[in-house]
MARLUM-578506 format. One record per residue (C-alpha): residue in three letters; x, y, z. Coordinates in steps of 0.001 Angstrom, whole numbers, plus 500000, padded with zeros to 6 digits. Example, Ala and Ser with C-alpha at 12.3 -4.5 7.8 and 13.67 -1.06 7.14 Angstrom:
BEGIN
ALA512300495500507800/SER513670498940507140/
***
This chain:
BEGIN
MET663523782392063156/ILE665676779438062131/ILE664126776588060148/GLN666041773372059551/GLN665004770892056900/PHE664727767197057812/ASN664887764608055051/SER666136761192053928/GLY666309757970055971/LEU666499757239059687/GLY670271757594060096/ASN670300761011058455/GLN667276762138060467/MET669128761243063676/PHE672164763317062695/GLN669879766184061705/TYR668179766032065101/VAL671526766198066907/PHE672262769366064957/PHE668750770696065681/ARG669421770320069429/LEU672655772258069053/LEU670830775058067252/LYS668372775382070124/LYS671189775176072687/HIS673330777907071113/HIS670451780187070030/PRO667919780054072897/GLU666633783526072015/VAL665423782432068569/LYS662524780245067457/VAL663966777072065925/LYS661552774947063882/ALA661685771936061591/ASP660626771705057963/LEU659198768178057555/THR657471768750054220/TRP660044766583052382/PHE658317763523053834/SER654962764598052447/TRP656013764220048834/ASN658958761807049001/ASP658316758129049740/VAL661964757039049844/HIS662825754989052945/GLN660193754885055712/GLY659205758524056133/TYR659772760578059261/GLU660647758046061985/LEU661961760035064951/GLU658556760470066563/LYS657460756866066029/LEU660686755320067356/PHE661901757816069945/GLY658889759994070761/ILE660586763073069302/LYS657933765598068289/LEU659580768534066594/PRO658117772056066500/GLU657000772069062888/ALA657209775130060649/THR654096776146058734/PRO654173776509054933/LEU654089780284055332/GLU657044780240057750/ILE658975778031055321/ALA658229780462052517/MET659244783528054532/THR662486781816055566/SER663566779919052450/GLY661983781859049614/GLN660126778739048505/PHE656508777854049150/PRO655548774164049466/LEU652536773546047247/THR649729771342048588/VAL647572769191046344/THR644606766848046797/GLY645287764481049680/GLY647420766957051567/ARG650691765841049899/TYR653464768244049048/ILE654908767834045581/ASN658478768467044563/ARG657841771892043161/ALA658419775332044598/LEU656996778757043904/ARG659759781369043970/ILE658411784288045992/PHE661615786241046570/ASP664495787151044301/GLN667717785141044123/LYS669588787483046439/TYR667094786790049225/ILE667687783058048883/GLU671469783469048818/ASP671365785644051939/HIS669001783486053983/CYS669540779845052957/ARG672584777962054233/ASP673694774464053315/GLU675869772228055529/ILE677524774844057729/SER680306774062060190/LEU679856773932063951/GLN681598777272064421/GLU679493778873061688/MET676358777575063384/ILE677403778967066768/SER678137782398065296/LEU675050782695063083/ASP673586786171062750/THR670042785492063901/THR668686789000063467/GLY666956787754060301/ASN665342784521059165/ILE667612781591058301/TYR666851778344056473/LEU669294775438056913/THR669724772200054995/GLY672328769479055460/PHE673151766127057063/TYR675739767162059711/ILE677359763745060089/SER680719764911061461/GLU681585763672064946/LYS682174767249066100/TYR678416767655066382/TYR677881764684068716/ARG681192763475070197/ASP680898765403073480/GLU677256764486074089/LEU677179760785073228/ASP675921759613076625/GLU672926761945076470/ILE672293761147072812/ARG672247757409073510/GLY669505758075076046/ILE667457760046073530/PHE667807757400070807/SER666754754496072999/PHE664559751781071478/SER661707750540073665/ASP661631746961074981/GLU658117746546073603/ASP659183747501070079/THR662246745242070104/ALA660545742156071552/SER660172740529068138/SER663976740494067791/SER664544738572071023/VAL665801735349069386/MET668387737122067238/LEU669322739347070171/HIS669981736248072286/ASN672281734866069595/ILE674124738177069344/GLU674635738505073084/ALA675783734883073412/ALA678608735339070880/GLU681615737539070243/SER679309739271067822/VAL680478741564065054/SER677940743250062796/VAL678731743613059100/HIS676667746166057205/VAL676454745961053416/ARG674663748924051840/ARG673472748363048282/GLY669792749074047541/ASP669501752754046630/TYR673283753005046093/LEU672681751005042903/ASP670061753465041712/PRO671185755646038771/ILE670507758698040959/TYR673108757661043542/LYS675489755248041816/ASP677913758015040861/LYS677658759726044254/PHE678386756984046786/ASP681210754449046637/LEU679923750892046518/LEU682192749007048910/GLY683727745862047490/GLU685031742566048795/GLU688501743980049442/TYR687201746274052199/TYR685105743590053871/ARG687909741011053769/ALA690289743483055403/ALA687704744450058033/VAL686892740838058877/ALA690609740042059164/ARG691040742980061533/MET688155741805063716/ARG689720738351063900/GLU692774740045065416/ILE690622741833067991/PHE688242739019069023/ASP689174735416069824/LYS686188733770068141/PRO684153736415066327/HIS680803735545064815/PHE679764737830061983/PHE676133738944061792/ILE675587740299058288/PHE672991743008057690/SER671991744284054265/ASP669192745710052169/ASP670171743117049537/LYS669814739736051252/GLU670094737739048028/PHE673446739314047240/ILE675083738667050601/ALA673838735063050746/GLU676594734254048234/ALA678927737250048404/PHE680175736308051872/ASP680669732579051350/TRP684373733148052082/ILE683391733408055763/PRO682857729846057039/PRO679139729073057544/GLU679630728408061259/GLU681094731905061678/ARG678360733930059962/THR674653734654060236/VAL672687736565057628/VAL670124738631059518/SER666805738641057674/GLY663226739698058260/ASN663661743344059208/THR662402745091056090/GLY660051747984055353/VAL658739749618058514/ASP660793747148060580/SER664110748109058969/TRP665150750083062061/LYS665436746835064031/ASP668665746108062178/MET670123749279063700/TYR669050748114067138/LEU670630744685066664/MET673855746239065345/SER674034748330068498/ARG673954745174070623/CYS676913743579068839/LYS680340743782070483/GLY682018745024067308/ASN680871746672064101/ILE682029746707060490/LEU680318749704058938/ALA679258750510055420/ASN679505754083054144/SER676102754639055671/THR674678756738058493/PHE672424753789059387/SER675251751502060512/THR677166754457061954/TRP674327754898064427/GLY674236751154064986/ALA677775751486066335/LEU677295754815068140/LEU674288753594070120/GLY676091750542071521/GLU677925750337074820/PRO681332751927074179/ASP683379749794076589/GLY685381747169074699/ARG683714748000071392/HIS685784748016068232/VAL684442749663065088/VAL685894749468061593/TYR684620752034059091/PRO685550752647055444/LYS687832755338054133/ALA685700755388050980/TYR682416757243051381/ILE681207759724048798/SER682817759270045395/GLY686063761236045291/THR685906762161048992/ASP687373760189051900/SER685439759755055108/GLU686218761743058239/ILE688971760420060508/LYS687160759797063779/THR688723760240067203/ILE686300758037069148/ASP688070755325071159/GLY688006751975069398/TRP687106753366065948/GLU689459752479063112/ARG689369753567059468/LEU690269751115056687/
***
């Protein structure tokens, strides 16, 4: 049996699902299940969203299967919530032999599946999805009914030479993450905007952020008639920003899987995407080979 953990926000869940599909494709003889218990005790972001947004219902591992595979047993408490504790039921060697973190594509293909394996990771490299983008876009398709409330902003986006600008702050300012992720500054966004002005005749910049108050002033160097701050999509509606990004003709990404998917889900023809070299502190982002994608 192979069990893969799912965790974190929507963008990461989407990358994890792409990897989950590859596991099932390359190991059809093995049961492949998902560990979703992270969402039972962690209230960061909006919980598990793949089923709600895309109808993806994963085969879910039981607590006993998780324990037999990972060496850790999720502990239930009143209310059915899992808490961030684990009961070690095997020795350290078992865990080292059976638990794998962020393996490469080739390692995944050649896994020895004669025993149980527990996998954790985010799998954001393009090698996992580049050759299957058309099919993936079909899987991650937002319904017309769910997006109806964004019709006015969508009209404005489709009527312009629209370029999305994603500014990720929020949890990146949290002490837990502030030393892990680079917080992109004005220099990057000025360079990206200048590049888009070379690509498009009259670009209009639609600015998306989890810190609306910050960007209301931080981007005043873009003339008011050339920018729109997109507001209203917060909480359980946060995913609508990803949908609107995907409908723009160009994208300026943050170091975020959320805006990466906003660009990946859009029509590829004529699309230009600028993404940052800075990503995790001390580590540059991957150089992508997708047509129209440019690293700054």
